[in-house]
MARKOL-817491 format. One record per residue (C-alpha): x, y, z. Coordinates in steps of 0.1 Angstrom, whole numbers. Layout:
N
    east   north      up
       X       Y       Z
...
//
This chain:
338
    east   north      up
     -35    -223     227
     -15    -196     210
     -43    -170     207
     -78    -169     222
    -104    -143     214
    -134    -133     235
    -153    -103     221
    -126     -77     217
    -103     -93     242
     -74    -111     226
     -51    -132     247
     -16    -142     234
       0    -171     252
      38    -170     250
      57    -201     239
      89    -212     256
     117    -186     252
      95    -156     245
     103    -124     264
      81    -100     245
      54     -95     219
      57     -73     188
      34     -67     159
       8     -43     147
       2     -34     184
      38     -20     187
      42     -10     150
      67     -38     150
     100     -22     160
      88      14     163
      78       8     200
      94     -15     226
      80     -51     228
      52     -57     252
      70     -76     280
      63    -112     289
      62    -114     327
      69    -149     343
      56    -166     312
      21    -152     317
      -3    -145     288
      -9    -109     275
     -44     -97     269
     -51     -68     246
     -83     -50     235
     -85     -48     197
    -111     -37     172
    -139     -60     162
    -132     -76     128
     -95     -69     131
     -68     -89     114
     -37     -86     137
      -2     -97     129
      24    -104     156
      56    -122     165
      74    -131     197
     109    -119     205
     136    -139     224
     160    -128     251
     183    -113     225
     154     -93     210
     152    -114     179
     117    -121     165
     104    -156     159
      71    -171     147
      46    -184     172
      51    -222     169
      15    -228     180
      -1    -207     153
       0    -217     117
     -21    -188     104
       4    -168      82
       1    -134      68
       6    -119      33
      38    -104      46
      65    -104      18
      92     -90      40
      95    -114      69
      88    -150      76
      78    -147     113
      45    -128     114
      15    -148     124
     -21    -136     125
     -50    -135     149
     -86    -125     138
    -110    -107     161
    -142    -123     150
    -143    -122     112
    -121    -100      89
    -146     -91      61
    -136     -96      25
    -148     -73      -3
    -174     -87     -27
    -151     -83     -57
    -127    -108     -41
    -155    -133     -39
    -162    -132     -76
    -148    -160     -98
    -117    -153    -119
    -124    -134    -151
    -128    -156    -182
    -116    -127    -204
     -83    -118    -190
     -61     -89    -198
     -27     -91    -215
       7     -85    -199
      38     -71    -214
      72     -74    -195
      97     -46    -199
     134     -48    -190
     161     -22    -195
     192      -7    -180
     184      23    -158
     199      57    -165
     184      80    -138
     188      53    -112
     215      29    -125
     208      -8    -125
     185     -33    -141
     149     -21    -142
     117     -39    -150
      80     -33    -153
      49     -53    -161
      22     -37    -181
     -14     -51    -178
     -38     -41    -205
     -76     -49    -204
     -89     -77    -226
     -93     -67    -262
     -74     -35    -259
     -59     -24    -292
     -22     -13    -293
     -21      24    -285
     -57      27    -275
     -67      56    -253
     -70      45    -217
     -64      57    -181
     -28      47    -173
     -18      41    -137
      18      39    -128
      20      15     -98
      49      17     -74
      63     -15     -58
      51     -31     -90
      59     -68     -84
      42     -68     -50
      10     -52     -64
      11     -76     -93
      18    -108     -74
       6    -102     -38
     -20     -76     -44
     -32     -92     -76
     -44     -59     -89
     -44     -69    -125
     -66     -99    -118
     -89     -77     -97
     -92     -53    -126
    -101     -82    -150
    -129     -94    -126
    -143     -59    -122
    -143     -51    -159
    -160     -84    -168
    -186     -78    -141
    -193     -44    -157
    -183     -25    -125
    -154      -6    -138
    -140       7    -171
    -108      -7    -184
     -74       8    -177
     -37       1    -182
     -17      -8    -151
      20      -3    -152
      37     -22    -124
      70      -5    -119
      96     -22     -97
     119       0     -77
     156      -3     -72
     162      13     -38
     127      22     -28
     139      43       2
     159      65     -21
     134      67     -50
     102      71     -31
     112      95      -2
     101     128     -18
     126     124     -46
     120     145     -77
     144     124     -97
     117      96     -96
      96     117    -119
     127     120    -142
     129      82    -142
      92      79    -151
      93     105    -179
     126      95    -194
     125      57    -191
      90      44    -184
      65      67    -202
      82      62    -237
      80      24    -234
      43      24    -225
      27      55    -240
      22      51    -278
      34      15    -282
      10       0    -257
     -16      27    -247
     -23      63    -250
     -31      81    -217
     -66      96    -215
     -55     104    -179
     -25      94    -159
     -26      81    -123
      -1      72     -97
      -7      43     -73
      13      31     -43
      14      19      -7
      35      33      22
      65      51       7
      49      43     -27
      18      62     -16
      40      91      -4
      58      96     -38
      25      91     -56
       7     119     -38
      38     141     -38
      43     139     -75
       6     138     -84
      -1     169     -64
      28     189     -80
      23     181    -116
     -12     189    -130
       2     188    -165
       9     150    -160
     -13     135    -134
     -50     136    -126
     -54     107    -102
     -36      93     -71
     -43      62     -50
     -24      59     -18
     -26      30       7
     -12      38      42
       8      67      28
      40      73      46
      31     109      53
      56     113      81
      84     125      59
     104     157      51
     130     162      23
     164     151      35
     152     138      69
     172     109      82
     182      92     114
     218      93     127
     225      60     109
     214      76      76
     181      57      73
     152      78      61
     130      92      89
      94      79      88
      85      85     125
      97     119     136
     101     140     104
      67     157     107
      40     159      81
      57     181      55
      36     171      25
       4     180      43
      19     214      50
      27     219      14
      -8     209       2
     -24     232      28
      -5     261      12
     -12     250     -24
     -42     227     -28
     -39     202     -57
     -75     206     -70
     -66     190    -103
     -62     155     -88
     -88     129     -77
     -74     111     -46
     -82      78     -29
     -67      74       5
     -69      45      30
     -51      32      59
     -51       5      86
     -62      14     121
     -34      -6     137
      -4      13     124
      16      44     132
       4      61     100
     -33      61     109
     -31      97     123
     -12     112      94
     -36      97      69
     -66     109      88
     -52     144      89
     -44     143      52
     -79     131      45
     -94     158      67
     -75     185      48
     -90     172      15
    -125     170      31
    -123     204      46
    -114     219      12
    -141     200      -7
    -116     182     -29
    -125     151     -50
    -114     123     -28
    -124      93      -8
    -110      80      25
    -114      45      41
    -100      27      71
     -95     -10      76
     -91     -29     110
     -56     -41     103
     -20     -30     101
       7     -18      78
       7     -48      56
      -7     -65      24
     -38     -78      41
     -49     -42      46
     -38     -31      11
     -52     -60      -8
     -86     -55       9
     -84     -18       1
     -78     -23     -36
    -114     -29     -47
    -128       3     -33
     -98      23     -47
    -104       7     -81
    -142      14     -80
    -136      50     -70
    -111      56     -98
    -126      35    -126
    -162      28    -115
    -185      24    -145
    -210      49    -129
    -184      76    -130
//
């Protein structure tokens, strides 16, 4: 048996060739693998209701999928993660609703980038029956294709609108070129939005009653960074597992951006200059290295009485966490009762 669960005790039985266990419990490669000793199983205590993703590593340290577990994740980056569930991972009621019968419309944009050279693309999702140029909240969503295909945010919006639980909005799913460059506290990303994306959306497709920024991980970082600094442009921010360990110019010796030791610079900036103009939805998994930074960011907003919500999910830095978080973020931003 690959994985057995008893209460909160989860036992992972290593297959042949496994020398260590990695996954949400080690923040994948951010901590050393848990060693396999003489082929013996490893038992961990994990939260009730948790969705836990993992993989084995071989003698060369290369990850591989558990051959005895066919439960895959929603991981778009790697093929080897497998999942274990501690009891039952709860799904939000909005995901249990049938697909909307009145679906929104989509518009695909393609152009040659100028601020960041290269082919750029975006998908614009408008609510059913929306007239061209109608006044709507417009959310610019980072990692657009992942939010559109894996997160299914447009489909979720259609369901929620049809159920009368939220008001309609325009979702602009913007695909990055080099997300590490564009999202790591880069002011040029705002130039990209203003010069290249806004003109194609605002006016021809919708008129912003309010603008929002939406993203996960680094996408959550750039969303809160730009949203907090520009009250003339943005009034709402949604961040899932925001990569709030970041500092301008911080990088490891190999030149890769630093998301583990750079400190919490953005929180320091917001402490000194609170962005009271913006409504913020934050959430994070409890099995990731960014849980603490997100809790501290939420605590700052709570201590200062800012308009925000904060939620946690018993899972890791992945699309299972973020897809489950989408309904409450959408309800907070667009709920009909608001």
